[in-house]
C-alpha positions in Angstrom: 28.8 2.5 -2.6 26.1 2.1 0.2 22.6 3.2 -0.8 19.2 3.2 1.5 15.9 3.0 -0.6 12.6 4.0 0.9 10.0 2.3 -0.9 12.6 -0.3 -1.7 9.8 -2.8 -2.1 7.2 -0.5 -4.7 7.0 -0.7 -8.4 10.4 1.7 -9.0 11.7 1.2 -5.3 12.6 -2.2 -6.2 13.9 -1.7 -9.7 15.9 1.1 -8.2 17.7 -1.9 -5.7 17.9 -4.9 -8.6 20.2 -1.9 -10.6 22.1 -0.5 -7.4 22.6 -4.7 -6.4 24.0 -5.5 -10.1 26.5 -3.3 -10.3 27.7 -4.5 -7.0 26.2 -1.6 -4.5 25.2 -2.0 -0.9 21.4 -1.6 -0.1 18.9 -0.9 2.6 15.6 -0.9 1.6 13.5 0.9 4.3 10.2 0.4 4.8 7.3 -0.7 6.9 7.2 -4.2 5.7 10.1 -7.0 5.2 10.0 -7.9 1.7 11.5 -11.0 1.0 11.3 -10.6 -2.3 14.5 -7.7 -1.8 15.9 -10.3 0.8 16.2 -12.3 -1.5 17.9 -10.1 -4.0 20.5 -9.4 -1.6 19.5 -6.1 0.4 18.5 -5.6 4.0 15.8 -4.3 5.1 14.5 -2.3 7.8 11.3 -2.2 9.1 10.3 1.7 10.0 7.6 4.3 9.5 8.9 7.2 7.9 6.1 9.3 9.3 7.5 8.6 12.6 11.5 10.1 13.1 12.3 7.1 15.4 15.0 5.1 14.3 15.8 6.8 10.9 18.5 8.4 11.9 20.4 5.3 12.6 19.5 3.7 9.6 20.7 6.1 7.6 24.2 5.9 9.7 26.8 5.2 7.2 24.8 6.1 4.1 26.5 7.7 1.4 23.1 8.6 -0.6 19.5 8.1 -0.1 17.1 7.9 -2.3 13.4 8.7 -1.6 10.7 7.0 -3.5 8.2 6.2 -0.8 4.9 7.6 -1.2 1.1 7.6 -1.1 0.3 8.0 -5.2 -3.8 7.9 -5.9 -6.6 10.5 -6.7 -8.6 10.1 -4.2 -8.4 9.5 0.0 -8.4 11.2 3.5 -5.9 14.5 3.2 -3.7 13.5 6.1 -2.8 10.1 4.7 -1.2 12.4 1.7 0.1 15.1 4.1 1.4 12.2 6.4 3.5 10.1 4.0 4.0 12.7 1.3 5.3 15.4 3.2 6.3 14.6 6.9 7.8 11.8 5.2 9.6 13.4 3.4 10.5 15.7 6.0 11.4 12.9 8.7 13.8 11.4 5.9 15.9 14.8 5.1 15.8 15.6 8.9 17.6 11.6 9.9 19.9 11.6 6.1 21.6 14.8 7.1 22.1 14.3 10.7 23.4 10.8 10.0 25.7 12.7 7.4 24.2 11.4 4.6 26.0 13.3 1.4 23.6 12.7 -1.3 19.5 12.8 -1.5 17.6 11.8 -4.3 14.1 13.0 -4.3 11.2 10.8 -6.2 8.8 13.6 -7.6 6.2 13.7 -9.8 5.1 16.2 -12.8 2.0 16.2 -11.3 3.7 18.5 -8.9 3.9 21.1 -11.3 0.9 20.0 -13.3 -2.5 22.5 -13.2 -4.3 19.9 -15.2 -4.3 21.9 -18.4 -1.7 20.8 -21.5 1.6 20.8 -21.3 3.4 20.6 -24.7 7.5 19.2 -24.8 7.8 21.6 -22.0 11.1 22.0 -19.6 11.3 22.5 -16.4 11.9 26.0 -16.9 8.3 26.5 -18.6 6.4 25.1 -15.5 6.2 26.9 -12.3 4.6 25.6 -9.0 0.5 25.8 -9.4 -1.2 27.9 -6.7 -4.7 25.1 -6.9 -4.3 21.3 -7.6 -7.2 19.2 -8.5 -6.2 16.6 -5.5 -3.9 16.2 -2.8 -1.7 13.7 -4.4 -0.1 16.8 -6.5 -0.3 19.0 -3.6 1.7 16.8 -1.4 3.9 16.3 -3.9 4.5 19.5 -4.6 5.4 20.7 -1.4 7.3 17.8 -0.9 9.7 18.2 -3.8 9.9 21.9 -2.9 11.0 20.7 0.9 13.6 18.5 -0.5 14.7 21.3 -3.2 15.2 23.7 0.1 17.2 21.3 2.1 19.8 21.3 -0.6 23.7 22.9 0.4 27.1 22.7 0.3 27.4 19.4 2.4 23.8 17.7 1.6 23.3 17.3 -2.2 19.7 17.2 -3.0 18.2 16.5 -6.3 14.5 15.8 -7.7 13.5 13.0 -10.6 9.7 13.3 -11.8 8.9 10.5 -13.7 5.4 10.3 -15.5 3.5 7.1 -15.8 6.1 4.4 -14.7 5.0 1.4 -16.6 5.9 -1.9 -17.0 5.8 -5.3 -16.0 5.0 -5.5 -12.3 2.5 -2.0 -12.7 0.3 -2.0 -9.9 -1.1 1.1 -10.8 -1.9 2.4 -14.3 -2.8 -0.9 -15.6 -4.6 -3.4 -13.0 -7.0 -0.6 -13.3 -7.7 -0.1 -17.3 -7.9 -4.0 -17.1 -10.1 -4.0 -14.2 -12.7 -0.7 -15.3 -12.0 -1.8 -18.9 -15.7 -2.5 -20.2 -16.4 0.6 -18.6 -14.0 2.4 -19.8 -14.3 6.0 -22.1 -11.9 7.7 -24.2 -12.2 11.3 -22.6 -11.7 13.9 -25.0 -10.8 13.8 -28.7 -8.3 10.5 -27.8 -5.0 12.6 -29.8 -4.0 13.7 -26.6 -0.1 12.8 -25.9 1.3 11.1 -23.0 5.2 11.2 -22.5 5.4 8.2 -19.7 8.4 6.7 -18.4 9.7 2.4 -18.7 10.4 1.4 -14.9 14.3 0.0 -16.1 14.0 3.7 -17.6 13.0 5.5 -14.3 15.3 3.5 -12.0 18.2 4.3 -14.5 17.3 8.4 -14.2 17.7 8.1 -10.3 20.9 6.3 -10.4 22.5 8.4 -13.2 21.4 12.0 -11.2 22.7 10.6 -8.0 26.3 9.1 -9.5 26.9 12.8 -10.6 25.2 14.6 -7.5 27.4 16.8 -5.7 27.9 20.2 -4.1 27.2 22.7 -7.0 27.1 20.2 -9.5 24.5 21.0 -12.0 21.7 18.6 -10.8 22.2 20.1 -7.1 19.4 21.7 -5.8 17.2 21.0 -9.2 14.1 18.9 -10.4 14.1 17.0 -13.6 11.4 15.6 -16.2 12.3 11.8 -16.8 10.5 9.7 -19.6 10.4 7.4 -22.6 12.5 9.4 -25.8 8.9 10.0 -27.6 5.6 10.1 -25.9 2.2 8.2 -27.2 -0.6 8.7 -28.6 -1.9 7.7 -24.6 -5.2 6.3 -25.9 -3.8 4.8 -29.2 -0.9 3.4 -26.5 -3.8 2.0 -24.2 -5.6 0.4 -26.9 -2.8 -1.8 -28.9 -2.2 -2.8 -25.7 -6.4 -4.1 -24.3 -5.7 -5.7 -28.2 -2.7 -7.5 -27.5 -4.8 -9.2 -24.0 -7.7 -10.2 -26.5 -9.9 -7.1 -25.0 -12.3 -4.9 -27.3 -10.7 -1.5 -28.4 -11.7 1.6 -26.2 -13.7 3.2 -28.9 -16.7 5.6 -26.8 -16.1 9.2 -26.5 -17.0 11.7 -23.4 -16.0 15.1 -24.1 -13.8 16.5 -21.9 -16.1 19.0 -20.6 -18.2 16.8 -19.5 -15.9 14.0 -17.6 -14.9 16.9 -15.6 -18.6 17.9 -14.9 -18.8 14.4 -13.7 -15.9 14.8 -11.7 -17.4 17.9 -9.8 -20.5 16.4 -9.4 -19.0 13.1 -8.0 -16.4 14.4 -5.5 -18.8 16.8 -4.2 -21.5 14.0 -3.5 -18.8 11.7 -2.1 -17.5 14.2 0.4 -21.2 14.8 1.1 -22.2 11.5 2.0 -18.6 9.9 3.2 -18.6 7.4 0.4 -15.7 4.7 0.9 -14.2 3.9 -2.2 -13.3 6.6 -5.0 -15.5 8.3 -7.4 -15.4 6.5 -11.1 -14.8 10.1 -12.4 -12.7 12.8 -10.8 -11.9 16.2 -12.1 -8.0 14.9 -12.0 -8.7 11.8 -13.9 -10.9 13.7 -16.4 -7.8 16.0 -16.8 -5.3 13.4 -17.1 -6.8 10.9 -19.6 -7.5 14.5 -21.8 -4.7 16.4 -21.7 -1.3 16.4 -23.8 1.9 16.3 -21.3 5.5 15.8 -22.5 8.7 16.9 -21.7 11.4 18.2 -23.5 14.1 16.5 -21.3 17.1 18.2 -22.8 18.0 19.1 -18.8 18.4 15.6 -18.2 20.6 14.7 -20.5 23.0 17.9 -19.9 22.9 17.9 -16.3 23.2 13.8 -15.5 23.6 12.0 -19.0 19.9 10.5 -18.8 19.7 8.1 -21.8 16.5 6.0 -22.5 18.1 2.6 -20.9 15.2 0.1 -22.2 13.4 0.5 -25.6 10.2 1.4 -25.1 8.8 -1.4 -27.5 10.6 -4.0 -26.0 9.4 -3.2 -22.6 5.9 -3.1 -24.2 6.4 -6.9 -25.3 7.5 -7.8 -21.7 4.8 -5.6 -19.9 2.5 -7.6 -22.5 4.4 -11.0 -21.8 3.6 -10.4 -17.7 -0.2 -9.7 -17.6 -0.5 -12.1 -19.9 0.6 -14.6 -17.6 -1.7 -12.8 -14.5 -4.7 -12.6 -16.2 -4.0 -16.6 -17.1 -4.3 -15.8 -20.8 
C-alpha cells in the first residue's frame, strides 16, 4: 500500500509513518519542511503547503490512502490561521486526493469538534451533535473540517474521521511540556476529580491504520467519525501529579473553582483582544473547561466498525514517557 501522510513530521503523524513503514508500506510525507528524521526511517518527503492547491494533486497521484493529520492545534491565536490550515487545508487535500483517484481518506479530527465545554461521560458518537457555539477557534475549525471530510465520502472516495483525545507519550510537544513549564503556577481547576479519556500516541496511530485498512465503499466506518482513547479514562489531576512526582516535582494541590477560572478566562481573553497583546493568556474559557470537565468515551463503535483495540498498555506508555522527559529535563 502507498500512503500519503500530511503532518507526518508531527507527533501523531510521525508515529503513523513509523507504523506504516514497519509493516512494509510505502509512505510519502507531505509538509512544509523536509523532516530528515522521517526520511531516515525510509519515507519520502514532499515539501508543499496544504493551504495552497499547487502541487497537491500531483503529490496524491498513485496513492492508495491519505492520512490527513496536519492541523493547527491550540487555544489562542488569529482566527485566520486556524481557518486557513484546518478548514481550507482540509478542503484542498480532499479535492486533491479525489482528483488524483485516491480511494481512501482518513481525517484526523478531535473530540473538541463536538464538545460544548460541559461534561461528556462515557458518551458515544451518537450522543454528541455538533455544538452551535464554541469556546475558541480550534474546535470550531475542526468541526467544520470534519463535516467537510465526511460529506466528501462517496462510492469511489471513502472517508472516515478519527477523534483521539489528548494524545500523550514520549515526544509529546503539547500537553506535557506546557504542564512542566507552568508547573509552579498551576492550580487544580474544580474539585480535581474529573475523569478524562486520553490516548497514548501508539494507540492513536494504530486506530488510524486499522480504520484505513477496513475502509472502503459502504463499509461500516465510511462517512463516520469515531472517538478513540485508551481503554480507561484517568482522573486527570491525579495522573498529572503522578507524572510530576516521577520527575521530582511537587504535586499540584491548590484549587480554584471552575467558575472563577472561567471568569478569569473571560476577562483575560477580552483584555488580550482589546489591547492586541501577543502570546496566549494564562487562562482562557477553553482551558478552564477542559481541565475541569469530565469527558470520556464509550469506544464500542470503533471496536465494532474497525476492530480498534488498545495496542500499548498505558502503564507501559507512562513509564516510557517519564523516561523520555527525564532525559529531556536532564534528570
